[in-house]
KEKE-3310 file (N, C-alpha, C; in steps of 0.2 Angstrom, whole numbers, plus 5000, padded with zeros to 4 digits):
npx = (5046:5039:5040:5039:5036:5041:5035:5043:5042:5044:5039:5022:5016:5024:5021:5011:5016:5027:5018:5012:5022:5028:5017:5016:5030:5028:5028:5023:5016:5013:5020:5017:5023:5019:5016:5010:5014:5023:5031:5024:5013:4996:4993:4981:4973:4982:4984:4972:4971:4981:4975:4965:4973:4978:4977:4980:4990:4995:4990:4997:4998:5012:5021:5004:5000:4990:4985:4984:4972:4954:4944:4932:4930:4942:4940:4929:4935:4945:4938:4931:4941:4946:4936:4934:4945:4945:4948:4962:4969:4979:4981:4993:4999:5004:5011:5018:5028:5032:5032:5027:5018:5007:5005:4999:4987:4980:4981:4986:5004:5009:5000:4998:4998:4989:4977:4978:4976:4962:4956:4957:4949:4937:4937:4936:4923:4914:4917:4912:4899:4892:4883:4888:4887:4875:4868:4870:4871:4876:4891:4894:4905:4902:4917:4925:4928:4922:4930:4937:4950:4966:4977:4993:5007:5018:5034:5044:5045:5039:5025:5020:5024:5017:5004:5002:4997:4988:4977:4978:4985:4998:5017:5025:5042:5053:5067:5085:5091:5102:5096:5083:5079:5076:5064:5056:5055:5048:5036:5030:5029:5019:5010:5006:5004:4992:4983:4981:4978:4989:5002:5009:5010:5024:5033:5046:5057:5069:5077:5084:5093:5095:5105:5112:5126:5120:5107:5108:5113:5101:5092:5098:5099:5084:5080:5088:5082:5069:5070:5076:5072:5075:5087:5095:5098:5109:5114:5104:5104:5116:5113:5107:5105:5114:5118:5116:5121:5122:5108:5103:5109:5104:5090:5091:5095:5084:5074:5079:5077:5064:5054:5039:5037:5046:5049:5056:5060:5061:5069:5073:5069:5068:5059:5064:5071:5061:5062:5076:5076:5067:5075:5084:5077:5073)
npy = (4889:4901:4909:4923:4933:4949:4960:4966:4984:4989:4986:4984:4975:4963:4956:4947:4936:4934:4932:4920:4911:4911:4906:4894:4889:4887:4898:4909:4922:4936:4951:4969:4986:5004:5019:5036:5047:5043:5031:5018:5003:5004:4997:4990:4988:4981:4969:4964:4960:4950:4940:4935:4928:4918:4905:4901:4908:4921:4938:4954:4971:4981:4992:4998:5015:5022:5035:5043:5039:5040:5034:5026:5021:5014:5004:4997:4993:4984:4974:4970:4963:4955:4946:4942:4935:4925:4926:4928:4940:4952:4966:4976:4991:5008:5023:5032:5044:5054:5069:5072:5064:5067:5079:5076:5069:5078:5077:5081:5080:5082:5077:5064:5051:5052:5052:5040:5032:5035:5032:5018:5015:5018:5010:4998:4998:4998:4987:4978:4978:4990:5005:5019:5032:5044:5049:5040:5023:5005:5000:4989:4976:4964:4958:4943:4940:4947:4956:4961:4960:4951:4961:4970:4980:4992:5001:5011:5020:5022:5024:5018:5006:5001:5001:4988:4980:4988:4987:4974:4968:4961:4962:4971:4970:4980:4979:4977:4961:4964:4974:4972:4964:4972:4979:4969:4965:4976:4977:4963:4967:4977:4969:4961:4971:4976:4967:4956:4940:4924:4928:4941:4940:4940:4947:4947:4957:4955:4962:4958:4953:4942:4935:4940:4951:4963:4961:4964:4976:4983:4982:4988:5002:5004:5002:5012:5024:5023:5025:5037:5050:5048:5051:5042:5032:5026:5019:5010:5004:4997:4986:4975:4959:4948:4936:4918:4913:4924:4928:4916:4917:4929:4925:4914:4922:4930:4920:4914:4925:4924:4927:4925:4923:4927:4940:4940:4954:4961:4970:4970:4967:4953:4940:4927:4926:4921:4907:4905:4910:4902:4889:4894:4896:4883)
npz = (5000:4990:4973:4963:4949:4943:4933:4917:4911:4900:4887:4884:4876:4876:4889:4889:4884:4894:4904:4902:4899:4914:4921:4916:4920:4933:4943:4957:4956:4947:4946:4946:4942:4946:4939:4935:4928:4917:4906:4906:4908:4912:4928:4933:4923:4914:4922:4922:4909:4908:4918:4910:4901:4910:4922:4935:4941:4953:4953:4955:4962:4962:4968:4969:4968:4977:4982:4970:4965:4964:4977:4978:4964:4963:4972:4966:4954:4959:4966:4955:4947:4956:4958:4944:4942:4949:4963:4963:4962:4970:4980:4980:4990:4989:4995:4986:4979:4970:4963:4950:4947:4955:4951:4938:4942:4949:4962:4980:4985:4998:5007:5005:5012:5023:5016:5009:5019:5022:5011:5012:5022:5015:5004:5011:5018:5006:5000:5010:5008:5012:5012:5001:5006:5013:5003:4993:4988:4990:4982:4969:4960:4973:4981:4983:4996:5011:5017:5006:4993:4995:5003:5002:5008:5004:5009:5019:5030:5047:5048:5038:5038:5049:5044:5039:5050:5055:5045:5042:5032:5022:5020:5008:5003:4997:4998:5002:5008:5019:5026:5026:5038:5049:5046:5043:5056:5062:5056:5059:5073:5073:5069:5080:5089:5086:5088:5079:5073:5071:5059:5049:5032:5022:5009:4999:4987:4975:4963:4947:4934:4921:4909:4893:4892:4885:4889:4902:4903:4897:4908:4918:4913:4913:4925:4931:4925:4930:4943:4944:4950:4964:4967:4971:4961:4955:4966:4968:4955:4956:4964:4957:4954:4945:4942:4943:4955:4963:4964:4970:4983:4988:4989:4999:5010:5012:5014:5027:5034:5036:5025:5016:5002:4987:4975:4959:4952:4937:4925:4912:4896:4890:4888:4890:4901:4911:4910:4913:4926:4932:4932:4941:4954:4956)
capx = (5047:5036:5043:5035:5040:5040:5037:5046:5038:5047:5034:5017:5015:5027:5018:5006:5021:5029:5013:5010:5028:5028:5012:5019:5036:5027:5029:5017:5014:5015:5019:5018:5024:5013:5017:5006:5018:5030:5029:5022:5006:4993:4993:4974:4971:4986:4984:4966:4972:4984:4970:4961:4978:4980:4971:4982:4995:4992:4990:4998:5000:5018:5014:4999:5000:4983:4983:4983:4966:4948:4944:4926:4932:4946:4936:4925:4939:4949:4932:4929:4947:4946:4929:4934:4950:4944:4953:4969:4971:4983:4981:4999:4997:5010:5009:5022:5033:5035:5029:5025:5013:5002:5002:4996:4982:4977:4981:4992:5008:5010:4993:4996:4998:4982:4973:4978:4971:4955:4954:4958:4943:4932:4936:4935:4917:4913:4919:4908:4892:4889:4882:4894:4885:4868:4865:4872:4869:4882:4894:4897:4902:4905:4923:4924:4928:4919:4936:4940:4955:4972:4981:5000:5008:5025:5034:5049:5043:5035:5017:5019:5024:5011:4998:5001:4994:4982:4973:4978:4988:5005:5023:5030:5049:5059:5074:5091:5092:5105:5093:5075:5077:5073:5058:5052:5054:5044:5029:5027:5028:5014:5004:5004:5002:4986:4979:4981:4980:4994:5009:5008:5013:5031:5035:5053:5059:5075:5080:5086:5094:5098:5105:5118:5127:5116:5102:5109:5113:5096:5089:5102:5096:5078:5079:5091:5077:5063:5071:5080:5069:5076:5094:5100:5097:5115:5115:5099:5105:5122:5110:5103:5109:5115:5121:5112:5123:5120:5101:5101:5112:5099:5085:5093:5096:5076:5072:5082:5073:5056:5050:5036:5038:5051:5047:5061:5058:5064:5069:5076:5062:5068:5055:5068:5073:5057:5065:5082:5075:5065:5080:5088:5073:5070)
capy = (4896:4903:4912:4926:4937:4957:4960:4973:4989:4994:4985:4980:4968:4957:4954:4941:4930:4933:4929:4913:4907:4911:4900:4886:4887:4886:4904:4909:4928:4941:4958:4975:4992:5009:5026:5039:5052:5039:5028:5012:5001:5005:4990:4987:4985:4977:4964:4961:4956:4945:4937:4932:4924:4913:4902:4899:4912:4928:4944:4959:4976:4981:4993:5003:5021:5023:5042:5045:5037:5040:5027:5022:5019:5009:4999:4995:4990:4978:4969:4966:4959:4950:4941:4938:4931:4919:4927:4928:4947:4954:4973:4979:4997:5012:5030:5034:5051:5058:5075:5073:5059:5069:5084:5073:5066:5082:5077:5083:5076:5082:5074:5058:5046:5053:5051:5033:5029:5038:5027:5011:5014:5019:5004:4992:4999:4998:4980:4974:4979:4995:5011:5024:5038:5045:5051:5035:5017:5002:5000:4982:4970:4962:4954:4935:4941:4953:4962:4963:4955:4953:4968:4971:4987:4993:5006:5011:5024:5019:5024:5014:4999:5001:4999:4981:4978:4991:4985:4967:4965:4959:4967:4969:4972:4982:4982:4972:4957:4967:4979:4971:4961:4976:4981:4963:4964:4981:4974:4958:4970:4981:4965:4960:4977:4979:4961:4951:4932:4922:4931:4944:4937:4944:4945:4951:4958:4955:4965:4954:4953:4936:4934:4942:4958:4968:4962:4966:4984:4986:4982:4993:5008:5005:5003:5018:5029:5023:5028:5044:5056:5048:5054:5036:5027:5022:5013:5004:4999:4992:4980:4971:4952:4946:4929:4913:4912:4931:4926:4910:4918:4934:4920:4911:4927:4931:4914:4914:4931:4922:4928:4919:4923:4931:4942:4942:4959:4959:4977:4968:4964:4947:4935:4919:4926:4917:4901:4905:4911:4895:4886:4896:4894:4875)
capz = (4997:4983:4970:4958:4944:4943:4925:4915:4910:4894:4882:4887:4871:4879:4895:4889:4884:4901:4909:4900:4902:4919:4924:4914:4923:4940:4948:4960:4956:4943:4949:4941:4946:4945:4938:4931:4923:4914:4899:4908:4907:4919:4931:4934:4916:4912:4925:4919:4902:4910:4922:4905:4899:4914:4926:4942:4945:4956:4950:4960:4960:4966:4973:4966:4971:4979:4983:4963:4962:4968:4981:4975:4958:4964:4976:4961:4950:4963:4967:4948:4946:4961:4956:4938:4941:4954:4969:4961:4963:4976:4980:4983:4988:4993:4994:4981:4981:4963:4963:4943:4947:4958:4946:4933:4944:4953:4969:4984:4987:5005:5010:5002:5019:5026:5009:5008:5025:5021:5005:5014:5025:5011:5001:5016:5019:5001:4999:5015:5005:5016:5007:5000:5009:5015:4996:4988:4991:4989:4975:4967:4963:4979:4981:4985:5003:5013:5018:5000:4990:5000:5003:5003:5010:5003:5012:5024:5036:5053:5047:5030:5040:5053:5039:5039:5057:5055:5040:5041:5026:5021:5018:5001:5005:4992:5003:5001:5014:5024:5029:5027:5044:5053:5043:5046:5064:5064:5054:5065:5080:5071:5068:5086:5093:5083:5090:5074:5075:5066:5057:5042:5024:5020:5001:4997:4981:4972:4957:4944:4926:4920:4902:4891:4895:4883:4893:4909:4903:4896:4914:4922:4911:4913:4931:4933:4922:4933:4950:4943:4954:4970:4968:4972:4957:4954:4972:4967:4950:4957:4968:4952:4955:4937:4940:4948:4963:4967:4965:4975:4990:4991:4991:5004:5015:5013:5018:5034:5038:5037:5021:5013:4994:4983:4969:4955:4948:4930:4922:4906:4892:4886:4891:4891:4908:4914:4910:4917:4934:4935:4934:4948:4959:4956)
cpx = (5043:5040:5039:5040:5037:5041:5039:5041:5038:5041:5028:5014:5017:5024:5014:5010:5025:5024:5011:5016:5028:5023:5015:5026:5034:5027:5022:5013:5017:5014:5021:5018:5019:5018:5011:5010:5025:5026:5029:5015:5002:4991:4987:4972:4975:4985:4977:4967:4976:4980:4967:4965:4980:4976:4974:4986:4992:4994:4992:5001:5005:5022:5009:4999:4992:4981:4982:4977:4960:4946:4938:4927:4938:4944:4933:4930:4942:4944:4931:4935:4948:4940:4930:4940:4951:4948:4960:4973:4973:4983:4987:4998:5003:5008:5014:5026:5034:5030:5024:5017:5006:5000:4998:4989:4978:4976:4987:4996:5009:5005:4993:4996:4992:4977:4972:4974:4965:4951:4954:4950:4937:4931:4933:4926:4913:4912:4915:4901:4889:4888:4887:4892:4878:4864:4867:4873:4877:4885:4897:4901:4905:4912:4921:4924:4925:4924:4939:4946:4962:4976:4989:5002:5016:5026:5042:5048:5038:5028:5016:5019:5020:5005:4996:4997:4987:4975:4973:4979:4994:5009:5026:5037:5053:5065:5079:5090:5096:5102:5085:5074:5073:5066:5054:5050:5048:5037:5026:5025:5020:5007:5001:5001:4994:4981:4977:4983:4985:5000:5007:5013:5018:5032:5041:5053:5066:5075:5085:5088:5097:5099:5111:5120:5124:5109:5102:5110:5107:5092:5092:5099:5089:5076:5081:5086:5071:5064:5076:5078:5072:5083:5099:5099:5103:5116:5109:5101:5111:5119:5108:5107:5108:5117:5117:5114:5121:5112:5099:5104:5107:5092:5086:5092:5088:5073:5074:5078:5066:5052:5045:5035:5043:5049:5053:5059:5063:5063:5071:5070:5062:5064:5060:5071:5068:5061:5071:5081:5071:5069:5083:5084:5071:5073)
cpy = (4897:4908:4917:4931:4944:4958:4966:4978:4992:4992:4981:4974:4962:4954:4948:4934:4930:4930:4921:4907:4906:4906:4894:4884:4887:4892:4906:4917:4932:4948:4963:4982:4997:5014:5029:5043:5048:5034:5019:5009:5002:4998:4987:4985:4981:4970:4960:4957:4950:4939:4933:4927:4918:4910:4901:4904:4918:4933:4950:4965:4977:4987:4999:5010:5024:5030:5046:5045:5038:5033:5022:5019:5012:5003:4995:4989:4984:4973:4966:4962:4954:4944:4938:4935:4925:4919:4927:4934:4949:4961:4975:4987:5001:5019:5034:5041:5055:5063:5075:5069:5062:5076:5082:5071:5071:5081:5080:5078:5075:5077:5066:5051:5047:5051:5043:5030:5030:5033:5020:5011:5015:5012:4997:4991:4997:4989:4975:4975:4986:5001:5016:5030:5038:5046:5045:5028:5012:5002:4992:4982:4968:4958:4947:4935:4947:4960:4964:4958:4956:4958:4966:4978:4988:5000:5006:5014:5020:5019:5020:5007:4997:4999:4992:4978:4981:4989:4978:4964:4963:4965:4966:4974:4974:4984:4976:4968:4960:4971:4978:4968:4965:4978:4975:4963:4970:4980:4969:4962:4974:4976:4963:4965:4979:4973:4957:4944:4931:4927:4935:4941:4943:4942:4950:4952:4957:4957:4961:4954:4947:4935:4937:4948:4964:4968:4965:4974:4987:4987:4988:5001:5009:5006:5010:5024:5030:5027:5034:5049:5054:5050:5048:5031:5023:5017:5008:5000:4995:4986:4975:4965:4950:4939:4924:4913:4919:4930:4922:4913:4924:4930:4918:4915:4929:4926:4913:4920:4929:4925:4923:4918:4928:4933:4943:4947:4959:4967:4974:4964:4957:4942:4928:4920:4921:4909:4899:4906:4905:4891:4888:4894:4887:4872)
cpz = (4990:4979:4964:4954:4943:4936:4922:4911:4904:4888:4884:4883:4874:4885:4894:4888:4890:4905:4907:4901:4909:4924:4922:4918:4931:4945:4950:4959:4950:4946:4944:4945:4943:4944:4935:4926:4920:4909:4903:4908:4913:4921:4931:4928:4914:4915:4924:4913:4904:4913:4916:4901:4902:4918:4933:4945:4947:4952:4954:4958:4965:4966:4967:4970:4972:4980:4976:4961:4967:4972:4979:4969:4959:4968:4971:4957:4953:4964:4960:4947:4949:4959:4949:4938:4946:4960:4968:4962:4970:4976:4983:4983:4992:4992:4989:4984:4976:4963:4955:4944:4951:4955:4942:4935:4948:4960:4973:4986:4995:5010:5009:5007:5021:5021:5009:5013:5025:5016:5007:5018:5021:5007:5006:5017:5013:4999:5004:5013:5008:5010:5007:5005:5011:5008:4991:4991:4989:4982:4974:4962:4969:4979:4984:4993:5005:5014:5010:4997:4996:4997:5005:5004:5008:5007:5015:5030:5040:5051:5041:5034:5045:5050:5038:5045:5057:5052:5039:5035:5027:5020:5012:5002:4999:4995:5002:5008:5019:5028:5030:5034:5048:5052:5045:5052:5065:5062:5058:5071:5079:5071:5075:5089:5091:5083:5084:5075:5069:5064:5050:5036:5023:5013:5001:4990:4980:4965:4953:4937:4924:4912:4900:4892:4892:4886:4900:4908:4901:4903:4919:4920:4912:4920:4934:4931:4928:4940:4949:4949:4961:4972:4970:4967:4955:4959:4970:4961:4952:4962:4965:4953:4947:4936:4946:4955:4967:4969:4971:4982:4992:4992:4996:5011:5017:5017:5025:5038:5039:5032:5018:5006:4994:4977:4965:4950:4942:4926:4915:4903:4890:4891:4892:4897:4912:4916:4915:4924:4937:4937:4941:4954:4960:4962)
residu = (MET:LYS:TYR:GLY:LEU:GLY:LEU:PRO:ILE:SER:ASP:PRO:VAL:LEU:LEU:LEU:ASP:TRP:ALA:THR:ARG:ALA:GLU:ALA:ALA:GLY:PHE:SER:THR:LEU:GLY:LEU:LEU:ASP:ARG:LEU:ALA:TYR:ASP:ASN:PRO:GLU:PRO:MET:ILE:ALA:LEU:SER:VAL:LEU:ALA:GLY:ALA:THR:SER:ARG:ILE:LYS:LEU:GLN:THR:GLU:VAL:LEU:ILE:ALA:PRO:LEU:ARG:GLU:PRO:SER:LEU:LEU:ALA:LYS:GLN:ALA:ALA:THR:LEU:ASP:ARG:MET:SER:GLY:GLY:ARG:PHE:VAL:LEU:GLY:LEU:GLY:VAL:GLY:GLY:ARG:ALA:ASP:ASP:HIS:VAL:ALA:SER:GLY:THR:GLU:LEU:ARG:THR:ARG:GLY:ARG:ARG:MET:ASP:GLU:GLN:LEU:ASP:THR:MET:ARG:ARG:LEU:TRP:SER:GLY:ALA:ALA:HIS:SER:ALA:ASP:CYS:GLY:PRO:ILE:GLY:PRO:ALA:PRO:LEU:ARG:PRO:GLU:GLY:PRO:GLU:LEU:LEU:PHE:GLY:GLY:PHE:GLN:PRO:ALA:ALA:LEU:ASP:ARG:VAL:GLY:ARG:TRP:GLY:GLY:GLY:PHE:LEU:ALA:ALA:ALA:ALA:PRO:SER:TRP:ALA:GLY:GLY:LEU:PHE:ASP:THR:VAL:ARG:ARG:SER:TRP:LYS:ASP:HIS:GLY:ARG:ASN:GLY:GLU:PRO:ARG:ILE:VAL:ALA:GLN:ILE:ASN:VAL:ALA:LEU:GLY:SER:PRO:ALA:LEU:VAL:GLU:GLU:ALA:ARG:ALA:SER:MET:GLY:ASP:TYR:TYR:GLN:PHE:THR:GLY:ARG:ALA:ASP:ASN:MET:VAL:ALA:GLY:ILE:ARG:THR:THR:PRO:GLU:GLU:ILE:ARG:THR:ALA:SER:MET:GLN:PHE:GLU:GLU:LEU:GLY:ALA:ASP:GLU:ILE:ILE:PHE:TYR:CYS:TYR:GLY:SER:ASP:PRO:ASP:GLN:VAL:ASP:ARG:LEU:ALA:ASP:VAL:SER:ALA)
# end
């Protein structure tokens, strides 16, 4: 089993310390959330900085809200980061659902799913080296692979889960082990229905806060604020694992369900959590 870290978003300056510690501790991936109308670092820029500070660890958007962005520019940004990181970039994508993000970007909330599918088609064509249109040629740089960087898709609805098979990516599961199994099965079925070889890569997420009571309360407050728009923030905050035993139990449950990687998502800012979580996953 591989273990990664989801980075806290409260203070961008701390992320360099988190990244170098995580690489030294042997973690597989650094993940970063996305919002537009929120006090968080822009993930493509932040991960580019972290790519320059590391040499081995993967860099993953978790997830990037694609419909907020213009697809040609996003394709160029992703290919650039893919090339300059030596293939360490993983483009995790989702449709989002926060109305204020769409107000800030000038995009339509209700058409976000269709827009994302159109974006994926455009990006895949541009990554392959095809011309943008009859009036515009190719857009480089070329990614390391013609199909572009590795893709992960987050989401819960059938259309979101089916993108894994349609576009040949993996699944990022922001769900508790108690109901993630059904999502995994749906994703695997989509993979087979679309004639894909092998199996989709499945990445599970566990929300954690490991440290002092003050750190745990900071993490709960940060997560609650981030998910306030859902109306279910209290339930989500209640699911944060705060002891080594709870984290190990959830990890074992995901492993039994067939997850390939687990991301420990941290909302508390203390970078000493890196070493504590490394001990838990050892």
